[in-house]
N, CA, C and O of each residue as an XYZ file, in Angstrom:
748
protein
N     113.954     -3.863    -36.721
C     112.956     -4.588    -36.421
C     111.716     -3.912    -37.273
O     111.466     -2.719    -37.440
N     110.981     -5.157    -37.785
C     109.739     -4.643    -38.583
C     108.513     -4.528    -37.601
O     108.182     -5.548    -36.996
N     107.824     -3.370    -37.403
C     107.126     -3.126    -36.479
C     105.461     -3.259    -36.783
O     105.116     -3.248    -37.964
N     104.598     -3.364    -35.899
C     103.221     -3.488    -36.176
C     102.862     -1.995    -36.594
O     102.173     -1.905    -37.610
N     103.227     -0.802    -35.956
C     102.733      0.318    -36.254
C     103.041      0.717    -37.592
O     102.463      1.702    -38.052
N     104.052     -0.049    -38.423
C     104.440      0.077    -39.906
C     103.775     -0.975    -40.795
O     103.904     -1.040    -42.018
N     102.980     -1.867    -39.953
C     102.069     -2.820    -40.609
C     102.972     -3.870    -41.326
O     102.981     -4.074    -42.540
N     103.690     -4.471    -40.437
C     104.724     -5.599    -40.820
C     104.323     -6.688    -39.809
O     104.159     -6.471    -38.608
N     104.173     -7.952    -40.450
C     103.992     -8.998    -39.513
C     104.655    -10.234    -40.422
O     104.624    -10.156    -41.650
N     105.194    -11.260    -39.816
C     105.473    -12.447    -40.172
C     104.476    -13.669    -39.848
O     103.902    -13.750    -38.762
N     104.319    -14.598    -40.866
C     103.471    -15.796    -40.877
C     104.107    -17.036    -41.042
O     105.203    -17.161    -41.590
N     103.458    -17.931    -40.591
C     103.866    -19.498    -41.160
C     102.911    -20.459    -40.688
O     102.282    -20.330    -39.638
N     102.814    -21.418    -41.478
C     101.755    -22.588    -41.112
C     102.456    -23.989    -41.593
O     103.369    -24.101    -42.411
N     101.818    -24.977    -40.905
C     102.098    -26.312    -41.200
C     101.035    -26.712    -42.217
O     100.322    -25.799    -42.632
N     100.822    -27.962    -42.685
C      99.902    -28.259    -43.792
C      98.371    -28.157    -43.134
O      97.409    -28.122    -43.901
N      98.230    -28.123    -42.097
C      96.844    -28.324    -41.484
C      96.355    -26.901    -41.049
O      95.167    -26.709    -40.791
N      97.290    -25.910    -40.972
C      96.968    -24.466    -40.857
C      97.108    -23.947    -42.035
O      96.676    -22.795    -42.006
N      97.543    -24.264    -43.167
C      97.911    -23.639    -44.404
C      96.837    -22.780    -45.027
O      97.161    -21.665    -45.435
N      95.417    -23.251    -45.153
C      94.392    -22.589    -45.819
C      94.198    -21.587    -45.010
O      94.310    -20.440    -45.443
N      93.889    -21.817    -43.757
C      93.548    -20.510    -42.896
C      94.677    -19.400    -42.954
O      94.404    -18.211    -43.116
N      95.858    -19.843    -42.821
C      97.038    -18.752    -42.952
C      97.002    -17.923    -44.384
O      97.395    -16.757    -44.418
N      96.532    -18.562    -45.503
C      96.464    -18.078    -46.744
C      95.387    -17.148    -46.737
O      95.542    -16.099    -47.363
N      94.112    -17.400    -46.014
C      93.069    -16.459    -46.089
C      93.222    -15.373    -45.156
O      92.700    -14.281    -45.379
N      94.010    -15.637    -43.967
C      94.567    -14.372    -43.241
C      95.458    -13.463    -43.873
O      95.369    -12.249    -43.687
N      96.344    -14.003    -44.637
C      97.398    -13.237    -45.240
C      96.830    -12.461    -46.291
O      97.162    -11.282    -46.419
N      96.050    -12.971    -47.017
C      95.381    -12.188    -48.193
C      94.626    -10.940    -47.528
O      94.805     -9.767    -47.855
N      93.777    -11.386    -46.568
C      93.085    -10.311    -45.875
C      93.721     -9.254    -45.412
O      93.150     -8.169    -45.520
N      95.189     -9.323    -44.723
C      96.076     -8.466    -44.064
C      96.652     -7.685    -45.327
O      96.770     -6.461    -45.266
N      97.004     -8.381    -46.456
C      97.648     -7.749    -47.583
C      96.509     -6.660    -48.265
O      96.866     -5.588    -48.755
N      95.247     -7.057    -48.223
C      94.289     -6.116    -48.660
C      94.125     -4.914    -47.765
O      93.620     -3.843    -48.105
N      94.577     -5.198    -46.662
C      94.239     -3.905    -45.494
C      95.759     -3.142    -45.493
O      96.031     -2.282    -44.656
N      96.634     -3.541    -46.463
C      97.841     -2.876    -46.517
C      99.080     -3.133    -45.652
O     100.038     -2.368    -45.545
N      98.911     -4.411    -45.002
C      99.940     -5.009    -44.400
C     101.222     -5.413    -45.288
O     101.015     -5.512    -46.497
N     102.248     -5.606    -44.914
C     103.423     -6.403    -45.665
C     103.400     -7.588    -44.768
O     103.384     -7.434    -43.547
N     103.399     -8.766    -45.322
C     103.399     -9.930    -44.608
C     104.566    -10.771    -45.357
O     104.685    -10.863    -46.579
N     105.329    -11.314    -44.466
C     106.653    -12.121    -44.900
C     106.022    -13.492    -44.459
O     105.793    -13.702    -43.268
N     105.750    -14.400    -45.406
C     105.377    -15.733    -45.384
C     106.540    -16.702    -45.352
O     107.185    -16.943    -46.372
N     106.805    -17.254    -44.187
C     107.947    -18.128    -44.245
C     107.576    -19.630    -44.625
O     108.486    -20.457    -44.580
N     106.386    -20.004    -44.969
C     105.774    -21.191    -45.479
C     104.986    -20.770    -46.874
O     103.768    -20.938    -46.937
N     105.510    -20.377    -47.666
C     104.693    -19.857    -49.213
C     104.190    -21.013    -49.916
O     103.261    -20.819    -50.700
N     104.705    -22.350    -49.751
C     104.105    -23.553    -50.446
C     103.640    -24.666    -49.566
O     104.472    -25.118    -48.780
N     102.315    -25.232    -49.575
C     101.814    -26.158    -49.013
C     102.665    -27.451    -48.966
O     102.893    -28.088    -47.937
N     103.131    -27.776    -50.276
C     103.865    -28.836    -50.700
C     105.065    -29.094    -49.764
O     105.389    -30.251    -49.500
N     105.723    -28.046    -49.264
C     107.104    -28.222    -48.591
C     106.939    -27.690    -47.240
O     107.915    -27.365    -46.565
N     105.658    -27.584    -46.795
C     105.769    -26.962    -45.304
C     106.284    -27.927    -44.391
O     105.913    -29.100    -44.426
N     107.243    -27.429    -43.456
C     107.767    -28.289    -42.448
C     106.720    -28.759    -41.277
O     105.587    -28.280    -41.269
N     107.095    -29.625    -40.378
C     106.119    -30.296    -39.589
C     106.015    -28.915    -38.432
O     106.834    -28.038    -38.159
N     104.613    -29.194    -37.921
C     104.274    -28.016    -36.985
C     105.239    -27.184    -36.173
O     105.541    -25.992    -36.235
N     105.663    -28.252    -35.329
C     106.962    -27.668    -34.400
C     108.057    -26.839    -35.091
O     108.583    -25.810    -34.668
N     108.294    -27.493    -36.235
C     109.412    -26.672    -36.865
C     109.117    -25.422    -37.222
O     109.832    -24.471    -36.909
N     107.868    -25.298    -38.015
C     107.107    -23.966    -38.198
C     107.202    -23.037    -37.046
O     107.565    -21.863    -37.132
N     106.846    -23.657    -35.954
C     106.795    -22.730    -34.620
C     108.170    -22.320    -34.455
O     108.397    -21.112    -34.376
N     109.128    -23.156    -34.390
C     110.410    -22.617    -34.366
C     110.996    -21.609    -35.221
O     111.813    -20.797    -34.787
N     110.584    -21.636    -36.487
C     110.964    -20.788    -37.392
C     110.157    -19.484    -37.245
O     110.879    -18.502    -37.419
N     108.958    -19.207    -36.993
C     108.138    -18.206    -36.997
C     108.674    -17.393    -35.662
O     108.977    -16.200    -35.639
N     108.725    -18.423    -34.433
C     109.380    -17.785    -32.995
C     110.678    -17.187    -33.294
O     110.904    -16.112    -32.738
N     111.513    -17.635    -34.008
C     112.854    -17.109    -34.346
C     113.220    -15.855    -35.012
O     114.320    -15.303    -34.992
N     111.968    -15.422    -35.703
C     111.802    -13.982    -36.316
C     111.661    -13.067    -34.985
O     112.322    -12.029    -34.947
N     110.984    -13.343    -34.097
C     110.842    -12.698    -32.923
C     112.007    -12.438    -31.942
O     112.320    -11.387    -31.385
N     112.633    -13.801    -31.866
C     113.757    -13.725    -30.843
C     114.863    -13.182    -31.667
O     115.841    -12.730    -31.072
N     114.831    -13.169    -32.991
C     116.189    -12.458    -33.538
C     115.804    -11.118    -33.822
O     116.498    -10.530    -34.651
N     114.845    -10.507    -33.312
C     114.473     -9.090    -33.414
C     114.045     -8.683    -34.829
O     114.062     -7.490    -35.132
N     113.682     -9.566    -35.663
C     113.349     -9.112    -37.047
C     111.868     -8.589    -37.104
O     111.599     -7.609    -37.799
N     110.976     -9.199    -36.423
C     109.571     -8.926    -36.299
C     109.201     -8.625    -34.934
O     109.619     -9.328    -34.013
N     108.328     -7.476    -34.708
C     107.701     -7.457    -33.468
C     106.620     -8.231    -33.164
O     106.574     -8.544    -31.974
N     105.592     -8.710    -33.960
C     104.665     -9.574    -33.986
C     104.589    -10.597    -35.001
O     105.010    -10.415    -36.144
N     104.005    -11.780    -34.563
C     103.864    -12.898    -35.548
C     102.548    -13.625    -35.492
O     101.836    -13.541    -34.491
N     102.196    -14.361    -36.581
C     101.017    -15.275    -36.590
C     101.446    -16.789    -37.016
O     102.124    -16.991    -38.023
N     101.034    -17.735    -36.242
C     101.280    -18.922    -36.690
C     100.195    -19.940    -36.862
O      99.305    -19.635    -36.068
N      99.892    -20.920    -37.480
C      98.922    -21.641    -37.799
C      99.146    -23.185    -37.964
O     100.022    -23.482    -38.777
N      98.472    -24.272    -37.300
C      98.633    -25.336    -37.478
C      97.278    -25.907    -37.347
O      96.320    -25.181    -37.610
N      97.075    -27.242    -36.935
C      95.548    -27.808    -36.979
C      94.877    -27.154    -35.726
O      93.815    -26.541    -35.828
N      95.486    -27.297    -34.637
C      94.742    -26.798    -33.397
C      95.363    -25.340    -32.819
O      94.665    -24.565    -32.165
N      96.512    -25.126    -33.090
C      97.195    -23.739    -32.591
C      98.030    -24.258    -31.388
O      98.877    -23.481    -30.945
N      97.908    -25.360    -30.861
C      98.541    -25.816    -29.702
C      99.963    -26.118    -29.989
O     100.866    -25.487    -29.438
N     100.139    -26.883    -30.674
C     101.727    -27.564    -30.959
C     102.471    -26.435    -31.549
O     103.591    -26.233    -31.080
N     102.067    -25.686    -32.464
C     102.820    -24.635    -33.026
C     103.192    -23.513    -31.838
O     104.268    -22.923    -31.745
N     102.169    -23.383    -31.056
C     102.385    -22.441    -29.912
C     103.261    -22.813    -28.897
O     103.830    -21.910    -28.283
N     103.519    -24.203    -28.548
C     104.560    -24.556    -27.643
C     105.595    -24.677    -28.359
O     106.578    -24.468    -27.647
N     105.969    -24.981    -29.733
C     107.075    -24.726    -30.254
C     107.619    -23.354    -30.413
O     108.818    -23.229    -30.165
N     107.018    -22.402    -30.747
C     107.460    -21.130    -30.651
C     107.663    -20.552    -29.320
O     108.601    -19.775    -29.141
N     106.889    -20.857    -28.402
C     107.229    -20.431    -26.988
C     108.684    -21.095    -26.618
O     109.200    -20.701    -25.572
N     109.249    -21.889    -27.252
C     110.706    -22.221    -26.813
C     111.782    -21.548    -27.290
O     112.940    -21.856    -27.007
N     111.403    -20.445    -28.157
C     112.350    -19.334    -28.729
C     112.275    -18.260    -27.599
O     111.241    -17.891    -27.041
N     113.554    -17.815    -27.352
C     113.529    -16.619    -26.338
C     112.852    -15.484    -26.822
O     112.969    -15.075    -27.977
N     112.051    -14.899    -25.838
C     111.543    -13.595    -25.967
C     110.323    -13.787    -26.510
O     109.649    -12.769    -26.669
N     109.767    -15.024    -26.900
C     108.336    -15.183    -27.492
C     107.507    -15.472    -26.345
O     107.734    -16.334    -25.495
N     106.384    -14.563    -26.401
C     105.274    -14.666    -25.526
C     104.065    -15.075    -26.595
O     103.594    -14.206    -27.328
N     103.656    -16.266    -26.634
C     102.820    -16.834    -27.532
C     101.529    -17.193    -27.030
O     101.494    -17.809    -25.965
N     100.370    -16.886    -27.668
C      99.180    -17.180    -27.290
C      98.287    -18.162    -28.195
O      98.188    -17.886    -29.391
N      97.759    -19.074    -27.783
C      96.643    -19.730    -28.664
C      95.475    -19.069    -28.631
O      95.094    -18.763    -27.501
N      94.757    -18.742    -29.581
C      93.507    -18.182    -29.442
C      92.175    -18.829    -30.429
O      92.306    -19.368    -31.528
N      91.171    -18.646    -29.844
C      89.891    -19.301    -30.572
C      88.877    -18.325    -30.803
O      87.825    -18.612    -31.373
N      89.174    -17.076    -30.344
C      87.939    -16.103    -30.582
C      88.775    -14.754    -30.671
O      89.990    -14.605    -30.534
N      87.740    -13.769    -30.952
C      88.357    -12.511    -31.239
C      88.629    -11.750    -29.739
O      89.611    -11.023    -29.594
N      87.794    -11.957    -28.795
C      88.095    -11.358    -27.601
C      89.210    -11.813    -27.010
O      89.849    -11.032    -26.304
N      89.659    -13.183    -27.191
C      91.007    -13.626    -26.682
C      91.962    -13.192    -27.569
O      92.991    -12.873    -26.973
N      92.030    -13.041    -28.889
C      93.136    -12.471    -29.802
C      93.480    -10.993    -29.211
O      94.632    -10.591    -29.049
N      92.199    -10.177    -28.885
C      92.542     -8.846    -28.513
C      92.965     -8.836    -27.103
O      93.797     -7.967    -26.846
N      92.562     -9.658    -26.035
C      93.329     -9.849    -24.751
C      94.633    -10.120    -24.806
O      95.407     -9.616    -23.991
N      95.043    -10.952    -25.776
C      96.439    -11.627    -25.741
C      97.423    -10.295    -25.915
O      98.467    -10.100    -25.292
N      96.883     -9.509    -26.827
C      97.474     -7.997    -26.963
C      97.542     -7.147    -25.972
O      98.596     -6.700    -25.521
N      96.311     -6.849    -25.538
C      95.971     -5.802    -24.616
C      96.513     -6.146    -22.962
O      97.053     -5.356    -22.188
N      96.250     -7.244    -22.788
C      96.464     -7.567    -21.289
C      97.760     -8.363    -21.182
O      98.453     -8.127    -20.192
N      98.182     -9.258    -22.045
C      99.040    -10.165    -21.861
C     100.391     -9.728    -22.707
O     101.394    -10.410    -22.501
N     100.480     -8.641    -23.640
C     101.577     -8.190    -24.359
C     102.253     -9.288    -25.263
O     103.424     -9.234    -25.636
N     101.334    -10.323    -25.575
C     101.693    -11.349    -26.525
C     102.237    -10.848    -27.713
O     101.827     -9.797    -28.205
N     103.312    -11.661    -28.315
C     104.027    -10.994    -29.591
C     103.736    -12.060    -30.654
O     104.046    -11.779    -31.812
N     103.222    -13.158    -30.417
C     102.824    -14.096    -31.502
C     101.499    -14.992    -30.993
O     101.381    -15.521    -29.888
N     100.695    -15.016    -31.915
C      99.387    -15.496    -31.822
C      99.196    -16.735    -32.807
O      99.257    -16.608    -34.030
N      98.956    -17.970    -32.144
C      98.523    -19.147    -32.808
C      97.136    -19.756    -33.014
O      96.463    -20.040    -32.023
N      96.670    -19.973    -34.259
C      95.264    -20.086    -34.373
C      95.262    -21.743    -35.272
O      96.063    -22.034    -36.160
N      94.424    -22.424    -34.878
C      93.983    -23.643    -35.569
C      93.188    -23.731    -36.616
O      92.064    -23.241    -36.504
N      93.529    -24.290    -37.716
C      92.797    -24.547    -39.096
C      91.671    -25.459    -38.651
O      90.572    -25.197    -39.139
N      91.736    -26.377    -37.900
C      90.759    -27.481    -37.598
C      89.558    -26.760    -37.015
O      88.425    -27.204    -37.204
N      89.776    -25.665    -36.314
C      88.626    -25.112    -35.455
C      88.171    -23.522    -35.787
O      87.208    -22.991    -35.234
N      88.856    -22.987    -36.582
C      88.828    -21.416    -36.973
C      88.575    -21.370    -38.773
O      89.266    -21.786    -39.703
N      87.355    -20.716    -38.720
C      86.927    -20.489    -40.373
C      87.782    -19.436    -40.803
O      88.447    -18.900    -39.917
N      87.918    -18.999    -42.033
C      88.570    -17.959    -42.460
C      87.906    -16.546    -42.219
O      88.691    -15.599    -42.157
N      86.704    -16.314    -42.092
C      86.129    -14.994    -41.328
C      86.477    -14.781    -40.014
O      86.703    -13.634    -39.629
N      86.568    -15.936    -39.104
C      86.885    -15.556    -37.767
C      88.262    -15.361    -37.489
O      88.606    -14.651    -36.544
N      89.417    -16.163    -38.533
C      90.780    -15.826    -38.487
C      90.980    -14.505    -38.832
O      91.749    -13.845    -38.133
N      90.386    -13.952    -39.860
C      90.680    -12.770    -40.314
C      90.414    -11.548    -39.021
O      91.173    -10.640    -38.681
N      89.165    -11.884    -38.518
C      88.811    -10.750    -37.420
C      89.938    -11.141    -36.328
O      90.451    -10.127    -35.856
N      90.369    -12.141    -35.892
C      91.050    -12.291    -34.709
C      92.624    -11.834    -35.131
O      93.398    -11.255    -34.368
N      92.857    -12.152    -36.248
C      94.232    -11.377    -36.651
C      94.305     -9.877    -36.479
O      95.282     -9.237    -36.088
N      93.001     -9.373    -36.866
C      92.752     -7.842    -36.958
C      92.896     -7.431    -35.413
O      93.632     -6.521    -35.030
N      92.150     -8.169    -34.634
C      92.068     -7.890    -33.173
C      93.452     -7.861    -32.353
O      93.774     -6.986    -31.549
N      94.216     -9.005    -32.722
C      95.530     -9.287    -32.224
C      96.420     -7.918    -32.768
O      96.971     -7.105    -32.026
N      96.409     -7.894    -34.028
C      97.517     -6.806    -34.631
C      96.998     -5.296    -34.393
O      97.859     -4.430    -34.238
N      95.735     -4.963    -34.357
C      95.299     -3.638    -34.013
C      95.234     -3.178    -32.823
O      94.853     -2.020    -32.651
N      95.557     -3.907    -31.862
C      95.617     -3.610    -30.371
C      97.037     -3.613    -29.854
O      97.926     -4.277    -30.386
N      97.223     -2.798    -28.731
C      98.325     -2.777    -28.130
C      98.328     -2.844    -26.468
O      97.343     -2.441    -25.849
N      99.310     -3.293    -25.892
C      99.238     -3.602    -24.475
C      98.657     -2.332    -23.783
O      99.074     -1.197    -24.013
N      97.655     -2.634    -22.914
C      97.036     -1.581    -22.157
C      95.779     -0.921    -22.629
O      94.968     -0.311    -21.932
N      95.739     -1.139    -23.934
C      94.654     -0.377    -24.566
C      93.270     -0.713    -24.147
O      92.997     -1.914    -24.152
N      92.410      0.065    -23.809
C      91.133     -0.369    -23.220
C      91.142     -0.433    -21.801
O      90.089     -0.595    -21.184
N      92.160     -0.328    -21.270
C      92.193     -0.574    -19.645
C      92.823      0.675    -18.933
O      93.290      0.670    -17.794
N      92.757      1.789    -19.824
C      93.196      3.074    -19.278
C      92.433      3.699    -17.718
O      92.959      4.429    -16.878
N      91.335      3.235    -17.722
C      90.804      3.811    -16.341
C      90.833      2.451    -15.205
O      90.090      2.420    -14.224
N      91.599      1.607    -15.463
C      91.712      0.515    -14.452
C      92.973      0.841    -13.697
O      94.069      0.523    -14.159
N      92.836      1.513    -12.461
C      94.019      1.720    -11.798
C      94.840      0.387    -11.523
O      94.175     -0.630    -11.322
N      96.148      0.307    -11.499
C      96.789     -0.643    -11.250
C      96.864     -1.678    -12.502
O      97.620     -2.640    -12.370
N      96.231     -1.559    -13.537
C      96.007     -2.799    -14.633
C      97.508     -2.742    -15.274
O      98.056     -3.811    -15.544
N      98.115     -1.625    -15.498
C      99.459     -1.743    -16.313
C     100.533     -2.375    -15.535
O     101.189     -3.305    -16.006
N     100.764     -1.826    -14.176
C     101.569     -2.434    -13.302
C     101.485     -4.087    -13.056
O     102.415     -4.884    -13.182
N     100.184     -4.358    -12.690
C     100.050     -5.924    -12.760
C     100.373     -6.633    -13.712
O     101.181     -7.548    -13.558
N      99.721     -6.317    -15.079
C     100.093     -7.107    -16.167
C     101.920     -6.642    -16.546
O     102.707     -7.540    -16.846
N     102.214     -5.700    -16.498
C     103.773     -5.476    -16.625
C     104.591     -6.292    -15.896
O     105.557     -6.841    -16.427
N     104.260     -6.470    -14.492
C     104.985     -7.377    -13.740
C     104.974     -8.736    -14.468
O     106.026     -9.313    -14.744
N     103.777     -9.224    -14.767
C     103.585    -10.657    -15.101
C     104.434    -10.797    -16.504
O     105.135    -11.783    -16.731
N     104.313     -9.886    -17.260
C     104.984    -10.093    -18.543
C     106.611     -9.851    -18.399
O     107.436    -10.312    -19.186
N     106.886     -9.119    -17.354
C     108.680     -8.885    -17.014
C     108.840    -10.231    -16.383
O     109.799    -10.833    -16.865
N     108.188    -10.904    -15.438
C     108.624    -12.102    -14.641
C     108.743    -13.127    -15.827
O     109.765    -13.812    -15.877
N     107.819    -13.273    -16.737
C     107.878    -14.359    -17.780
C     109.019    -14.211    -18.621
O     109.586    -15.261    -18.925
N     109.527    -13.040    -19.108
C     110.460    -12.519    -19.897
C     111.695    -12.857    -19.273
O     112.605    -13.306    -19.971
N     111.838    -12.706    -18.093
C     113.151    -12.825    -17.375
C     113.295    -14.147    -16.203
O     114.094    -14.254    -15.273
N     112.294    -15.001    -16.609
C     112.047    -16.001    -15.850
C     113.260    -17.251    -15.796
O     113.543    -18.006    -16.727
N     113.842    -17.230    -14.504
C     115.146    -18.164    -14.491
C     114.743    -19.301    -13.523
O     114.581    -19.194    -12.308
N     114.601    -20.493    -14.345
C     114.042    -21.361    -13.572
C     114.908    -22.162    -12.322
O     114.359    -22.697    -11.359
N     116.252    -22.122    -12.541
C     117.087    -22.492    -11.553
C     117.028    -21.407    -10.256
O     117.008    -21.822     -9.098
N     117.005    -20.168    -10.542
C     116.582    -19.265     -9.218
C     115.244    -19.463     -8.944
O     114.907    -19.078     -7.825
N     114.502    -19.883     -9.539
C     113.120    -20.246     -9.068
C     113.040    -21.377     -8.092
O     112.561    -21.292     -6.961
N     113.574    -22.481     -8.661
C     113.990    -23.684     -8.078
C     114.551    -23.497     -6.800
O     114.033    -24.004     -5.805
N     115.701    -22.720     -6.741
C     116.548    -22.573     -5.557
C     115.944    -21.776     -4.542
O     116.344    -21.738     -3.378
N     114.870    -21.072     -5.046
C     114.042    -20.371     -4.033
C     112.834    -20.931     -3.523
O     111.908    -20.215     -3.141
N     112.792    -22.465     -3.494
C     111.640    -23.094     -3.235
C     110.400    -23.018     -4.142
O     109.262    -23.160     -3.695
N     110.650    -22.808     -5.321
C     109.753    -22.607     -6.202
C     108.825    -21.358     -6.044
O     107.631    -21.313     -6.340
N     109.573    -20.376     -5.534
C     108.677    -19.102     -5.542
C     109.642    -18.053     -6.216
O     110.873    -18.051     -6.223
N     108.822    -17.228     -6.739
C     109.640    -16.138     -7.883
C     110.574    -15.330     -6.643
O     110.047    -14.956     -5.596
N     111.881    -15.154     -6.918
C     112.593    -14.340     -6.169
C     112.413    -13.001     -6.345
O     112.156    -12.534     -7.454
N     112.547    -12.182     -5.132
C     112.317    -10.641     -5.280
C     110.898    -10.299     -5.799
O     110.817     -9.361     -6.592
N     109.786    -10.946     -5.443
C     108.733    -10.519     -6.370
C     108.112     -9.306     -6.182
O     107.917     -8.879     -5.043
N     107.743     -8.640     -7.267
C     107.172     -7.273     -7.205
C     105.556     -7.423     -7.177
O     104.979     -8.291     -7.832
N     104.938     -6.557     -6.414
C     103.429     -6.926     -6.395
C     102.705     -5.433     -6.853
O     103.227     -4.350     -6.588
N     101.592     -5.560     -7.483
C     100.829     -4.523     -7.793
C      99.321     -4.580     -7.394
O      98.762     -5.672     -7.498
N      98.656     -3.570     -6.974
C      97.470     -3.686     -6.449
C      96.382     -2.960     -7.613
O      96.377     -1.794     -8.008
N      95.596     -3.950     -7.947
C      94.610     -3.472     -8.750
C      93.664     -2.981     -8.091
O      93.356     -3.430     -6.987
N      92.985     -1.877     -8.717
C      91.724     -1.055     -8.255
C      90.507     -1.784     -8.681
O      90.530     -2.809     -9.362
N      89.303     -1.117     -8.185
C      88.291     -1.665     -8.899
C      87.954     -1.798    -10.211
O      88.295     -0.906    -10.988
N      87.198     -2.977    -10.702
C      87.205     -3.071    -12.269
C      86.380     -2.118    -12.563
O      85.421     -1.815    -11.854
N      86.737     -1.468    -13.821
C      85.803      0.067    -14.145
C      84.508     -0.707    -14.729
O      84.476     -1.854    -15.174
N      83.578      0.109    -14.626
C      82.013     -0.345    -14.879
C      82.294     -0.282    -16.323
O      83.011      0.492    -16.957
N      81.503     -1.355    -16.728
C      81.296     -1.469    -18.249
C      82.190     -2.273    -19.007
O      81.992     -2.524    -20.196
N      83.346     -2.760    -18.242
C      84.388     -3.509    -18.948
C      84.081     -4.799    -19.296
O      83.895     -5.659    -18.435
N      83.998     -5.052    -20.642
C      83.311     -6.321    -21.105
C      84.018     -7.571    -21.159
O      83.490     -8.649    -21.433
N      85.333     -7.373    -20.864
C      86.498     -8.536    -20.855
C      87.661     -8.281    -20.240
O      88.548     -9.135    -20.219
């Protein structure tokens, strides 16, 4: 698996996210990242959902730890990528949301929309998503790790049929108690 700590990431875009993808890719490469681009030519980019499947499959197959996906809004490519096993995708429109996707939700794919996000913001969002890890910045919040790890694990191992059979309740739910929010936590 190509890991973030080794500065590897995979990217892909449809026609609407292509320009943003190009700007973010160039920025990451200038920062020393090795970027695998699954959609190097705008002339032959697949439809948004097919790019989502393609990028998501790189996570599902254990080829890459994290991915970036780009379409017009970020929504469609995010939905498609989320259909791939083990993909925990976030669609983000701010640096704070991108950072939180990594630090609080342990997301492994971030989608951005070229219709709404300019190149400079997209670069900052990519940095926030890729340069942060689960739990970073929350070390002093008692129970944070347990609370969010339970959420991640229940999503990762979600069995809809078992959920349905249990009256639309998570079977054998685990609980975590969050302590008071640390003073000065901005997000």
